C-alpha positions as CSV (number, residue, x, y, z in Angstrom):
1,S,-13.3,17.9,-15.3
2,L,-10.6,16.3,-13.1
3,Q,-9.0,19.7,-12.8
4,S,-11.8,20.9,-10.5
5,S,-12.0,17.7,-8.5
6,Q,-10.0,17.6,-5.3
7,H,-9.5,14.8,-2.8
8,S,-7.9,14.7,0.6
9,R,-4.5,13.1,1.0
10,S,-3.3,13.3,4.6
11,A,0.3,12.4,5.4
12,Y,-0.6,11.0,8.7
13,R,-3.6,8.8,8.1
14,P,-3.8,5.3,6.7
15,P,-5.5,5.2,3.2
16,C,-8.9,4.0,4.5
17,S,-9.4,7.0,6.7
18,R,-8.9,9.7,3.9
19,R,-11.8,12.0,3.3
20,R,-12.9,13.8,0.2
21,Q,-12.7,17.6,0.4
22,Q,-16.1,18.1,-1.4
23,G,-19.4,16.5,-0.3
24,A,-20.1,14.8,3.0
25,A,-17.1,14.3,5.3
26,S,-17.7,10.5,5.7
27,V,-15.1,8.0,6.7
28,V,-14.6,5.7,3.7
29,C,-13.7,2.5,5.5
30,R,-12.2,3.2,8.9
31,A,-10.0,0.3,9.9
32,E,-7.9,0.0,13.0
33,P,-4.3,-1.0,12.4
34,C,-4.1,-4.8,12.6
35,H,-1.6,-6.9,14.4
36,A,1.0,-8.5,12.1
37,M,3.1,-11.6,12.2
38,L,6.4,-10.6,10.7
39,W,8.1,-13.2,8.6
40,P,11.7,-12.9,7.5
41,L,13.0,-15.3,4.9
42,R,12.9,-18.2,7.3
43,W,9.6,-17.3,9.0
44,H,8.4,-20.9,8.5
45,E,10.4,-23.9,7.4
46,S,7.5,-25.2,5.4
47,L,7.2,-22.1,3.3
48,S,7.5,-23.4,-0.2
49,W,8.0,-20.2,-2.2
50,P,10.8,-17.7,-1.9
51,L,10.1,-14.2,-0.7
52,P,11.5,-11.6,-3.1
53,K,14.1,-9.1,-1.9
54,R,12.7,-5.6,-2.5
55,Q,15.1,-2.7,-2.8
56,G,13.7,0.2,-0.8
57,R,10.8,-1.9,0.6
58,P,10.4,-2.7,4.3
59,S,13.1,-5.2,5.3
60,Q,10.4,-7.7,6.6
61,A,7.7,-9.5,4.6
62,V,4.4,-9.5,6.4
63,A,1.8,-12.3,6.9
64,P,-1.2,-10.1,7.9
65,S,-2.8,-11.3,11.1
66,C,-5.5,-8.8,11.5
67,S,-7.6,-7.9,14.5
68,R,-10.1,-6.2,12.1
69,L,-10.7,-6.5,8.4
70,V,-12.8,-4.2,6.4
71,V,-14.3,-5.4,3.1
72,P,-15.9,-2.7,0.9
73,R,-18.3,-4.0,-1.8
74,L,-19.2,-2.0,-4.9
75,L,-22.9,-2.5,-4.5
76,A,-25.6,-0.4,-2.9
77,T,-24.8,-2.0,0.5
78,G,-22.3,-4.4,2.0
79,A,-19.2,-4.2,4.0
80,A,-17.6,-6.7,6.3
81,L,-16.0,-6.4,9.7
82,L,-14.4,-9.4,11.2
83,V,-11.8,-10.6,13.6
84,A,-8.7,-12.3,12.3
85,T,-5.6,-14.0,13.7
86,A,-4.2,-16.3,11.0
87,P,-0.7,-17.7,11.1
88,R,-0.4,-18.2,7.4
89,V,-1.7,-16.3,4.4
90,A,-2.2,-17.4,0.8
91,D,-1.3,-14.4,-1.4
92,S,-1.3,-15.6,-5.0
93,F,-4.0,-15.8,-7.6
94,D,-6.7,-18.3,-6.7
95,A,-8.0,-19.5,-10.1
96,A,-10.6,-21.8,-8.6
97,R,-12.2,-19.1,-6.6
98,R,-11.4,-16.3,-9.1
99,V,-9.8,-14.1,-6.4
100,E,-6.7,-12.1,-7.0
101,S,-4.3,-11.2,-4.1
102,A,-1.5,-8.7,-3.7
103,R,0.8,-7.8,-0.8
104,L,0.5,-4.4,0.8
105,Y,3.6,-2.7,2.0
106,G,4.1,0.3,4.3
107,D,2.6,1.3,7.6
108,V,1.1,4.2,9.6
109,G,4.2,5.3,11.5
110,D,7.1,5.3,9.0
111,F,5.5,5.5,5.6
112,A,2.1,7.0,6.7
113,Y,0.4,5.0,4.0
114,Y,0.0,1.5,2.6
115,F,1.0,0.8,-1.0
116,V,0.8,-2.1,-3.5
117,D,2.8,-3.0,-6.6
118,L,1.4,-2.9,-10.1
119,L,2.8,-4.5,-13.3
120,I,2.3,-2.4,-16.3
121,G,2.7,-3.0,-20.0
122,S,4.0,-5.8,-22.3
123,P,5.8,-7.9,-23.4
124,I,7.9,-7.4,-20.2
125,P,5.8,-5.8,-17.5
126,Q,7.3,-2.9,-15.6
127,R,6.8,-2.6,-11.8
128,T,5.5,0.5,-10.2
129,S,4.4,1.2,-6.6
130,V,1.2,3.0,-5.8
131,I,-0.5,4.2,-2.6
132,A,-3.8,2.3,-2.0
133,D,-6.3,5.2,-1.6
134,T,-9.9,4.4,-1.1
135,G,-10.9,8.1,-1.3
136,S,-10.0,8.9,-5.0
137,T,-10.3,7.3,-8.4
138,V,-7.2,8.2,-10.3
139,C,-4.5,5.5,-10.9
140,A,-1.3,7.4,-12.0
141,F,2.5,7.2,-11.7
142,P,5.6,8.9,-13.1
143,C,6.7,8.1,-16.7
144,S,10.1,8.4,-18.2
145,G,10.8,12.0,-19.3
146,C,8.8,13.5,-16.4
147,E,9.5,17.2,-16.2
148,H,9.2,17.4,-12.4
149,C,9.1,14.0,-10.6
150,G,10.8,12.8,-7.4
151,H,13.0,9.8,-6.7
152,H,10.8,6.8,-5.9
153,L,11.1,3.1,-5.1
154,D,10.8,2.0,-8.7
155,S,12.0,3.4,-12.0
156,S,9.6,5.6,-14.0
157,F,7.4,3.7,-16.4
158,D,9.0,3.7,-19.9
159,V,6.1,4.0,-22.4
160,S,8.5,3.2,-25.3
161,K,9.2,-0.3,-23.9
162,S,5.5,-1.4,-23.8
163,V,4.2,-2.5,-27.2
164,S,0.6,-2.4,-25.8
165,A,0.7,1.2,-24.5
166,R,-1.6,3.6,-26.4
167,W,-2.0,7.3,-25.6
168,I,-5.7,8.4,-25.4
169,S,-6.2,10.9,-28.1
170,C,-8.6,13.9,-27.7
171,L,-10.2,12.7,-30.9
172,S,-10.8,9.1,-29.6
173,G,-14.4,9.9,-28.5
174,R,-13.6,9.2,-24.9
175,A,-14.5,11.7,-22.2
176,C,-11.2,13.7,-21.8
177,G,-11.9,16.5,-19.5
178,T,-8.8,18.4,-20.7
179,C,-6.4,18.0,-23.6
180,T,-2.7,18.6,-23.8
181,H,-0.8,18.3,-27.1
182,G,-3.7,16.3,-28.6
183,R,-3.7,13.8,-25.6
184,C,-6.4,13.4,-22.9
185,S,-4.8,14.8,-19.8
186,Y,-5.5,15.3,-16.1
187,V,-4.7,17.6,-13.2
188,Q,-5.5,16.2,-9.8
189,S,-5.0,18.2,-6.6
190,Y,-5.3,17.2,-3.0
191,T,-6.3,19.1,0.1
192,E,-2.8,19.3,1.8
193,G,-1.5,21.0,-1.4
194,S,0.1,18.2,-3.4
195,S,-0.9,17.6,-7.0
196,I,-0.2,15.4,-10.1
197,S,-0.6,16.1,-13.7
198,G,0.0,14.2,-16.9
199,S,-1.6,12.4,-19.8
200,W,-3.9,9.3,-20.0
201,L,-2.9,6.1,-21.7
202,M,-4.3,2.6,-22.1
203,D,-2.2,-0.5,-21.3
204,Y,-2.2,-3.8,-19.5
205,V,-2.1,-3.7,-15.7
206,S,-2.1,-6.4,-13.0
207,I,-1.9,-6.0,-9.2
208,G,0.9,-7.5,-7.2
209,D,4.3,-8.9,-8.2
210,E,5.2,-11.5,-10.8
211,F,5.1,-14.4,-8.5
212,Q,1.5,-13.7,-7.5
213,Q,0.5,-14.3,-11.2
214,N,-2.6,-12.1,-11.2
215,P,-4.0,-11.8,-14.8
216,P,-3.7,-8.4,-16.4
217,V,-6.6,-6.3,-17.8
218,V,-6.5,-3.3,-20.1
219,A,-7.1,-0.1,-18.2
220,R,-6.8,3.7,-18.3
221,L,-3.7,4.8,-16.5
222,G,-2.3,8.3,-15.7
223,C,1.3,9.0,-16.8
224,H,2.8,11.8,-14.7
225,S,4.6,14.7,-16.2
226,R,4.6,16.7,-13.0
227,E,4.4,16.0,-9.2
228,T,4.4,18.5,-6.4
229,K,4.9,18.3,-2.6
230,L,4.0,15.0,-1.0
231,F,3.8,13.2,-4.4
232,Y,7.3,14.5,-5.2
233,T,8.8,13.4,-1.9
234,Q,6.9,10.1,-1.1
235,R,8.7,6.8,-1.6
236,A,5.9,5.1,-3.5
237,N,5.8,6.0,-7.2
238,G,2.1,7.0,-7.5
239,I,-1.4,6.4,-6.3
240,L,-4.1,3.8,-6.9
241,G,-7.5,5.3,-6.5
242,M,-10.0,2.7,-5.4
243,A,-13.2,4.7,-5.0
244,P,-16.1,4.1,-7.4
245,G,-15.5,5.7,-10.8
246,E,-16.9,9.1,-11.7
247,S,-18.4,10.7,-14.8
248,G,-18.3,7.4,-16.8
249,R,-14.5,6.9,-16.1
250,P,-14.1,3.5,-14.5
251,S,-11.5,3.0,-11.8
252,I,-8.9,0.2,-12.0
253,L,-11.0,-1.8,-9.6
254,E,-14.0,-1.6,-11.9
255,D,-11.8,-2.7,-14.9
256,L,-10.7,-5.7,-12.8
257,F,-14.3,-6.5,-11.8
258,S,-15.3,-6.6,-15.5
259,D,-12.8,-9.5,-16.0
260,R,-15.3,-12.1,-14.9
261,A,-13.1,-15.0,-16.3
262,H,-10.6,-14.2,-13.4
263,V,-12.6,-12.1,-10.9
264,D,-15.6,-13.6,-9.2
265,A,-17.4,-10.6,-7.8
266,A,-17.3,-6.8,-7.6
267,L,-15.7,-7.0,-4.2
268,F,-12.3,-6.1,-2.7
269,A,-10.8,-6.5,0.7
270,M,-7.9,-4.9,2.5
271,C,-6.2,-6.4,5.6
272,L,-4.1,-3.7,7.2
273,A,-1.4,-5.0,9.6
274,E,1.0,-3.0,11.7
275,Q,3.4,-3.4,8.8
276,G,2.1,-4.3,5.4
277,G,-1.0,-6.3,4.7
278,L,-3.0,-7.9,1.9
279,L,-5.3,-6.7,-0.9
280,T,-7.7,-9.1,-2.5
281,V,-10.0,-8.5,-5.5
282,G,-13.0,-10.7,-6.3
283,G,-13.5,-11.9,-2.8
284,Y,-11.8,-12.1,0.6
285,N,-9.0,-14.3,1.8
286,A,-10.3,-16.7,4.5
287,T,-6.7,-17.5,5.6
288,T,-6.7,-14.1,7.3
289,H,-9.8,-14.9,9.4
290,A,-9.9,-16.0,13.0
291,L,-10.9,-19.5,13.8
292,D,-14.0,-20.6,15.7
293,S,-13.9,-23.2,18.4
294,S,-14.0,-26.0,15.8
295,G,-11.0,-24.6,14.0
296,N,-12.9,-23.2,11.0
297,P,-12.5,-19.7,9.7
298,L,-15.1,-17.2,10.9
299,S,-17.5,-15.8,8.3
300,P,-17.8,-12.1,7.6
301,L,-20.4,-10.0,9.3
302,W,-22.0,-7.9,6.6
303,V,-23.2,-4.4,7.5
304,P,-24.9,-1.7,5.3
305,M,-22.5,0.5,3.3
306,Q,-22.8,3.5,0.9
307,A,-20.6,3.4,-2.2
308,R,-21.2,6.7,-4.0
309,H,-17.9,8.4,-4.9
310,S,-16.5,7.0,-1.6
311,Y,-17.2,4.3,0.9
312,S,-19.1,5.0,4.2
313,I,-20.7,2.9,6.9
């Protein structure tokens, strides 16, 4: 039952250094903050696509220029540490390589976390912002009509406006854990005392903004009816759990990995800059890599990694 499962959620650590409360206290993918190249709207005259203005987002867009990049892989072993100092970053869907990309926002100092946008529902996707958390599995955010939810960057998800949204019934045969008013529900608590609770639904979801054109997949999503403490006061709407799924419940990443028409491999990468960064699914983005003496991007150095409920190296 999710009610008995607790994960850590520190207000002062970047998402890759969160630890689970239960089990071994292993660092899931410790990554030093990376150097960033900040790019306002006129960062480079040859920039061909406009940068969107984001209400409530950091005022600068970020081209991640990382000093260290950590690439967790959902296999028995595998993680990459590499040096990167790239001047430009491609951050839209790469159909040829089957790699999806999404910008990360936030930082360690002001936000105390990094977050990414999701597009939910159809025919008109609704945007929500979620903390990138490699130490938990739940993907959830406030929905309209929430009994106790804070004021966040984006509007609450309106289930009535998505024709593809389907509540998961307790009679559906899926592993519910708990039931509330005939719907599969969740209660998730974190070690600093915050919690979220609500009901599960199925709907289309894609990572990033509209201009990144990442293909959607159908996934199980949590619809908050109540938030407490840090979840109530944080600027991001919700949380994106990126740890391996538990008890037969796949995470959003695993749903994306199953879309082999658009995602090449069960691999994701996070480049964390001083402000913002880049998330890729299906592979890593070589435009964030440092160059060798010949001007070619350096290849990752793979090291053994454990991927059981969390990531550790």
